[in-house]
C-alpha distance (Angstrom), angle and dihedral (degrees) to the residues before:
residue distance angle dihedral
X1 . . .
X2 3.82 . .
X3 3.77 116.9 .
X4 3.80 116.8 -108.1
X5 3.79 112.0 -99.2
X6 3.78 112.4 -110.4
X7 3.78 115.0 -117.5
X8 3.79 111.3 -106.1
X9 3.80 109.9 -123.4
X10 3.78 118.4 -166.4
X11 3.81 117.0 -164.1
X12 3.80 111.6 -165.5
X13 3.78 108.6 -154.9
X14 3.78 131.6 26.9
X15 3.76 106.4 -140.3
X16 3.78 129.9 118.3
X17 3.83 95.3 -66.9
X18 3.80 92.7 51.1
X19 3.80 92.1 46.0
X20 3.80 90.5 51.1
X21 3.80 91.3 49.3
X22 3.79 97.1 52.4
X23 3.80 90.9 42.9
X24 3.81 90.2 53.4
X25 3.81 91.9 47.0
X26 3.78 89.9 52.2
X27 3.80 90.9 51.5
X28 3.80 96.2 45.2
X29 3.81 101.6 41.0
X30 3.81 113.9 -5.6
X31 3.78 113.4 -152.8
X32 3.82 94.7 9.7
X33 3.80 91.5 122.8
X34 3.78 135.8 38.8
X35 3.79 94.0 -126.1
X36 3.79 125.9 -158.7
X37 3.81 118.3 -179.2
X38 3.80 119.5 -167.6
X39 3.79 118.8 -166.8
X40 3.79 128.5 -174.4
X41 3.81 94.2 -147.3
X42 3.82 118.4 76.7
X43 3.82 92.8 -125.4
X44 3.82 135.3 64.7
X45 3.80 119.9 -94.1
X46 3.78 117.5 -66.5
X47 3.77 138.0 -176.3
X48 3.79 102.6 -85.9
X49 3.81 90.7 -172.6
X50 3.80 88.4 71.1
X51 3.81 96.4 53.2
X52 3.80 90.7 101.3
X53 3.81 89.9 52.4
X54 3.81 89.0 49.5
X55 3.81 90.3 50.1
X56 3.80 90.4 48.6
X57 3.79 92.0 50.9
X58 3.82 90.8 -115.5
X59 3.83 94.6 114.6
X60 3.80 135.4 34.9
X61 3.79 130.9 -137.5
X62 3.80 88.3 -102.6
X63 3.80 89.7 54.6
X64 3.80 93.2 57.5
X65 3.82 97.8 41.1
X66 3.81 119.0 112.8
X67 3.83 122.3 -175.6
X68 3.79 114.3 -9.5
X69 3.80 130.5 -143.1
X70 3.81 92.9 -94.8
X71 3.83 91.1 56.9
X72 3.80 90.7 56.9
X73 3.81 93.6 44.0
X74 3.81 91.7 51.2
X75 3.81 88.9 57.3
X76 3.77 96.4 45.7
X77 3.78 93.9 -109.7
X78 3.79 119.4 145.3
X79 3.80 112.0 -133.2
X80 3.80 118.3 -169.4
X81 3.81 116.3 -173.3
X82 3.79 132.4 -171.7
X83 3.80 93.5 13.5
X84 3.80 106.8 93.7
X85 3.78 126.8 -159.5
X86 3.82 108.1 -104.1
X87 3.81 100.7 178.7
X88 3.80 138.4 18.2
X89 3.81 123.2 -158.9
X90 3.78 102.7 -155.5
X91 3.81 94.3 -174.0
X92 3.79 96.0 53.3
X93 3.82 95.3 32.1
X94 3.78 95.6 -125.7
X95 3.79 133.8 130.1
X96 3.79 125.5 -156.3
X97 3.80 120.3 -147.8
X98 3.81 127.7 -149.6
X99 3.80 89.0 -103.6
X100 3.81 90.8 57.3
X101 3.81 94.3 -106.1
X102 3.81 113.4 143.6
X103 3.80 121.1 -147.2
X104 3.78 124.5 -166.0
X105 3.80 122.0 -147.9
X106 3.79 142.8 174.8
X107 3.79 96.4 -153.9
X108 3.79 129.9 20.2
X109 3.80 133.2 -158.3
X110 3.79 119.4 -164.1
X111 3.81 109.8 -147.7
X112 3.78 95.8 156.9
X113 3.80 95.2 140.7
X114 3.78 120.8 -157.1
X115 3.76 140.7 -59.3
X116 3.79 129.0 -131.8
X117 3.78 118.2 -99.4
X118 3.79 112.8 -118.7
X119 3.78 112.7 -159.0
X120 3.83 112.8 -123.3
X121 3.79 92.7 -120.3
X122 3.81 130.1 138.9
X123 3.79 110.2 -96.9
X124 3.80 96.6 24.2
X125 3.81 89.9 123.0
X126 3.81 94.4 54.8
X127 3.82 120.5 116.9
X128 3.79 108.9 -96.9
X129 3.81 93.9 44.8
X130 3.78 114.9 107.6
X131 3.80 143.7 159.6
X132 3.80 131.8 -130.2
X133 3.76 111.2 -128.2
X134 3.81 115.8 103.2
X135 3.79 145.6 14.8
X136 3.79 92.3 -81.1
X137 3.81 89.6 55.6
X138 3.80 91.0 50.6
X139 3.80 91.0 50.8
X140 3.81 91.1 49.6
X141 3.81 91.7 48.5
X142 3.80 91.3 48.8
X143 3.80 90.5 53.4
X144 3.79 95.2 43.9
X145 3.78 101.6 39.7
X146 3.77 101.4 59.2
X147 3.78 123.1 162.9
X148 3.79 110.5 -54.3
X149 3.81 97.1 9.0
X150 3.80 115.5 140.8
X151 3.80 111.3 -121.0
X152 3.80 128.1 -173.9
X153 3.81 113.7 -159.9
X154 3.81 114.3 -163.6
X155 3.80 113.0 -151.4
X156 3.80 133.3 52.6
X157 3.78 97.1 -151.1
X158 3.78 128.5 97.6
X159 3.80 95.2 -70.8
X160 3.77 95.0 47.6
X161 3.79 94.5 46.6
X162 3.79 92.8 49.3
X163 3.81 91.6 47.4
X164 3.80 91.6 48.9
X165 3.79 92.2 47.8
X166 3.80 93.2 49.6
X167 3.80 93.8 47.2
X168 3.79 92.6 47.7
X169 3.79 89.3 52.3
X170 3.81 87.0 54.4
X171 3.79 89.2 58.4
X172 3.79 98.7 -102.9
X173 3.82 120.5 141.9
X174 3.79 99.3 -117.0
X175 3.79 131.1 -165.7
X176 3.80 116.0 -173.1
X177 3.82 109.8 -150.3
X178 3.80 120.0 -161.5
X179 3.78 130.2 175.3
X180 3.81 94.3 -148.9
X181 3.80 127.6 73.5
X182 3.81 93.9 -112.8
X183 3.79 139.8 29.1
X184 3.81 121.3 -99.4
X185 3.79 91.6 4.8
X186 3.82 91.8 175.8
X187 3.79 93.8 56.0
X188 3.81 105.9 26.7
X189 3.77 136.0 52.2
X190 3.78 121.8 -134.9
X191 3.81 95.0 -89.2
X192 3.78 95.4 51.4
X193 3.79 91.9 43.7
X194 3.81 89.7 53.1
X195 3.81 91.0 54.9
X196 3.80 91.5 47.4
X197 3.81 92.6 49.9
X198 3.80 91.0 50.7
X199 3.80 91.7 50.7
X200 3.80 92.8 48.6
X201 3.79 91.2 50.9
X202 3.79 90.5 47.0
X203 3.81 87.5 56.9
X204 3.79 93.9 51.8
X205 3.81 104.2 -92.2
X206 3.81 115.0 127.8
X207 3.81 111.2 -143.1
X208 3.81 121.7 -151.4
X209 3.82 111.3 -171.8
X210 3.80 127.7 -171.6
X211 3.81 92.0 25.9
X212 3.79 115.7 135.3
X213 3.79 111.9 -158.2
X214 3.81 112.2 -140.6
X215 3.82 100.8 172.2
X216 3.76 146.0 2.7
X217 3.78 105.6 -121.9
X218 3.78 125.0 -138.2
X219 3.79 140.9 76.9
X220 3.79 109.7 -133.6
X221 3.80 94.9 16.2
X222 3.79 139.5 -3.1
X223 3.79 115.7 -68.2
X224 3.81 99.9 171.1
X225 3.79 145.0 -66.0
X226 3.78 135.4 -59.8
X227 3.82 118.2 -147.8
X228 3.79 133.2 -148.0
X229 3.81 91.6 -118.3
X230 3.80 90.5 61.2
X231 3.79 95.2 -100.6
X232 3.78 127.6 120.6
X233 3.79 142.3 -160.4
X234 3.78 126.1 -146.0
X235 3.80 116.7 -136.7
X236 3.78 140.3 161.3
X237 3.81 92.2 -150.1
X238 3.82 131.8 27.5
X239 3.80 119.5 -158.5
X240 3.81 117.6 -164.9
X241 3.80 108.6 -152.2
X242 3.78 102.2 155.5
X243 3.79 98.7 131.7
X244 3.77 146.3 -71.0
X245 3.81 136.2 -91.9
X246 3.83 128.1 -153.6
X247 3.79 113.1 -92.5
X248 3.79 95.4 -129.4
X249 3.83 104.6 136.6
X250 3.81 93.9 100.4
X251 3.80 91.8 53.4
X252 3.80 92.0 45.5
X253 3.80 91.2 52.6
X254 3.82 88.3 51.0
X255 3.81 90.3 57.5
X256 3.81 100.7 -101.3
X257 3.80 118.3 141.5
X258 3.79 110.4 -100.9
X259 3.81 131.8 -179.3
X260 3.79 113.0 158.8
X261 3.80 87.9 -30.0
X262 3.80 136.6 3.5
X263 3.80 105.9 -60.5
X264 3.81 113.8 -120.3
X265 3.79 135.9 171.1
X266 3.80 128.7 -137.5
X267 3.82 89.0 -76.2
X268 3.84 91.2 55.8
X269 3.81 86.0 -113.2
X270 3.80 115.4 152.1
X271 3.80 123.9 -147.2
X272 3.82 94.5 -84.0
X273 3.83 122.9 62.2
X274 3.79 113.4 -102.7
X275 3.81 94.1 22.8
X276 3.79 125.5 106.7
X277 3.80 137.3 172.1
X278 3.80 132.7 -157.2
X279 3.77 137.9 176.3
X280 3.78 129.6 12.7
X281 3.81 95.1 -14.1
X282 3.82 92.2 58.9
X283 3.80 129.8 85.7
X284 3.81 116.2 -154.3
X285 3.81 122.4 -174.9
X286 3.78 90.0 -18.0
X287 3.82 94.9 -49.9
X288 3.80 125.7 111.1
X289 3.80 103.0 -166.5
X290 3.78 119.6 -147.3
X291 3.80 94.4 -170.0
X292 3.77 134.4 95.6
X293 3.80 99.1 -130.2
X294 3.84 96.8 64.0
X295 3.81 89.9 42.2
X296 3.80 89.6 55.8
X297 3.81 91.7 45.0
X298 3.81 90.7 51.9
X299 3.81 91.7 47.4
X300 3.81 92.5 50.0
X301 3.80 92.5 47.3
X302 3.80 93.0 48.0
X303 3.81 91.3 48.9
X304 3.80 90.3 53.6
X305 3.79 91.0 48.9
X306 3.80 94.4 47.4
X307 3.80 88.6 51.3
X308 3.81 91.9 53.7
X309 3.80 99.9 -92.4
X310 3.78 133.3 119.4
X311 3.77 100.7 -100.1
X312 3.80 114.0 168.2
X313 3.78 135.5 170.7
X314 3.79 113.9 -155.3
X315 3.79 99.0 172.9
X316 3.80 134.3 -91.1
X317 3.77 137.4 -116.6
X318 3.78 101.9 -105.0
X319 3.78 116.0 -109.6
X320 3.78 130.4 172.9
X321 3.76 129.5 -166.5
X322 3.79 132.3 -179.1
X323 3.77 142.8 145.7
X324 3.77 122.7 -129.4
X325 3.79 112.0 -164.3
X326 3.78 88.1 -25.6
X327 3.82 94.0 -47.6
X328 3.83 110.9 124.8
X329 3.79 117.6 -137.5
X330 3.80 121.4 -172.1
X331 3.78 135.1 170.6
X332 3.78 134.9 169.6
X333 3.77 139.6 170.8
X334 3.80 127.6 -7.7
X335 3.79 101.3 -8.0
X336 3.82 96.4 176.5
X337 3.80 100.4 40.3
X338 3.81 123.3 -167.3
X339 3.80 138.3 -100.0
X340 3.82 91.6 -69.1
X341 3.80 95.8 49.6
X342 3.80 127.0 98.3
X343 3.79 118.6 -135.8
X344 3.81 120.7 -150.0
X345 3.80 118.8 -175.7
X346 3.79 137.6 -178.6
X347 3.81 113.0 -166.0
X348 3.81 116.1 -178.3
X349 3.79 101.0 173.4
X350 3.79 95.1 175.2
X351 3.79 91.4 52.7
X352 3.80 95.2 40.9
X353 3.81 92.2 -122.4
X354 3.79 125.0 135.4
X355 3.81 128.6 173.5
X356 3.77 129.6 177.6
X357 3.80 125.9 -178.8
X358 3.80 124.8 -171.4
X359 3.81 113.5 -155.0
X360 3.79 128.0 -173.6
X361 3.82 130.0 174.4
X362 3.80 90.7 -9.9
X363 3.81 93.5 -53.4
X364 3.79 131.6 106.8
X365 3.82 107.0 -119.7
X366 3.81 102.5 166.5
X367 3.79 141.2 21.1
X368 3.81 137.9 -175.0
X369 3.82 122.7 -173.1
X370 3.79 127.8 -179.5
X371 3.80 125.4 174.0
X372 3.81 96.1 8.6
X373 3.80 120.5 43.7
X374 3.80 104.9 155.9
X375 3.81 90.4 120.9
X376 3.80 96.0 46.1
X377 3.81 96.1 110.7
X378 3.79 90.9 46.4
X379 3.80 91.9 53.1
X380 3.81 90.1 45.7
X381 3.80 90.3 52.6
X382 3.81 90.5 51.8
X383 3.80 89.9 52.3
X384 3.79 96.3 46.2
X385 3.81 94.8 46.3
X386 3.83 93.9 41.5
X387 3.81 91.3 -130.4
X388 3.81 118.4 -168.1
X389 3.81 102.4 -113.1
X390 3.83 95.2 -177.9
X391 3.84 96.2 113.3
X392 3.82 91.8 57.3
X393 3.79 101.5 28.8
X394 3.81 93.0 126.9
X395 3.81 95.9 46.6
X396 3.80 100.0 39.0
X397 3.81 96.8 95.2
X398 3.83 90.2 57.9
X399 3.79 93.0 60.5
X400 3.76 142.9 -113.4
X401 3.81 95.8 -49.8
X402 3.81 89.2 66.6
X403 3.79 95.3 47.2
X404 3.78 104.6 68.2
X405 3.80 90.8 141.0
X406 3.79 89.5 66.0
X407 3.79 109.4 84.5
X408 3.80 108.6 -150.7
X409 3.79 132.9 151.8
X410 3.77 117.9 -108.7
X411 3.80 107.8 -90.2
X412 3.76 117.0 -116.0
X413 3.75 120.2 -108.6
X414 3.79 108.0 -97.2
X415 3.77 116.5 -170.2
X416 3.80 83.4 158.4
X417 3.81 90.7 72.5
X418 3.76 91.6 98.4
X419 3.76 138.1 96.5
X420 3.85 117.9 -90.1
X421 3.72 88.5 -128.9
């Protein structure tokens, strides 16, 4: 009797979400699918979270590598790199690559990630202006931002801070420019942002808040920034790190429903049968996550479902985690609260430690930590499981060691609690 033909699974994109998916499939049911992975970059998947460490010289290319070509070959997976998919025919189940190669499939997973936002400003196309998103960007920044070069980084969010930190470590003279009145305004309250700004400045990064960039100056190449208040900043290099947007155009052209990202349900199913999406390109229950942890959770759940299980993704309380010059910064949940919430803070300015807890109806609903974040996963677990913190309400801000009366399981290690920057 002839063997049953393996279902052909095409994974479009080879970032962290795609790598997690194929790894999970190999663990759950090795060889169940004839897998083809097509990546736009000319290298295998790598840990994008560590790009800032690579830029700063704190990590090597080997440190950020995930599964190599040999790993895929040993499992019979076809890995195509540097030849992106440019069109998908959903009716005929074929994908066309930039080279003209056509690939047939039975089931398709979009893991196309996101693309950096480029502000629509005059001069943004000048030489000397770059983004911070992938290995090619890191290489360009390393070449451009030599010792003593003046660099203006636009954007005071996670991407901008990590770019500024890495460039400063390289010896560049960095000014971080942000339109808002505090850094990371979506993740941090004013107190935490103040601590972060002070630490960045202590490490050599100048921070210019409340400055709206209206143009990149220069004729033949970038020479700096012009601001809405009439001021300016001279720079040899300008880095735009103002955010990311889901890379969903390919899916939209194929006929899949797209809002901000590719619309998926709890089964990671897109709007057409046989099509799925995971990671930064996907939009689930109105949320397009830009973090690694939900991308991994979606990949794991989809792998279980493809292998016949009951994998579901029902959303996550957002949490972000990074280190700036060795200073940990963590936030999760509702960090501002509402009129019914209680706010508990610990602000040790001399020690560079700031903690803020948001409590409502006897439950922890939000948390911000700067300077010390050893208990971050424990706090996150309390938020996600809606634990009654009444017995330790007075000690909670001091951390887990002071809350022995609160019986909670040990939180899992979560290196994934970082931005997919």
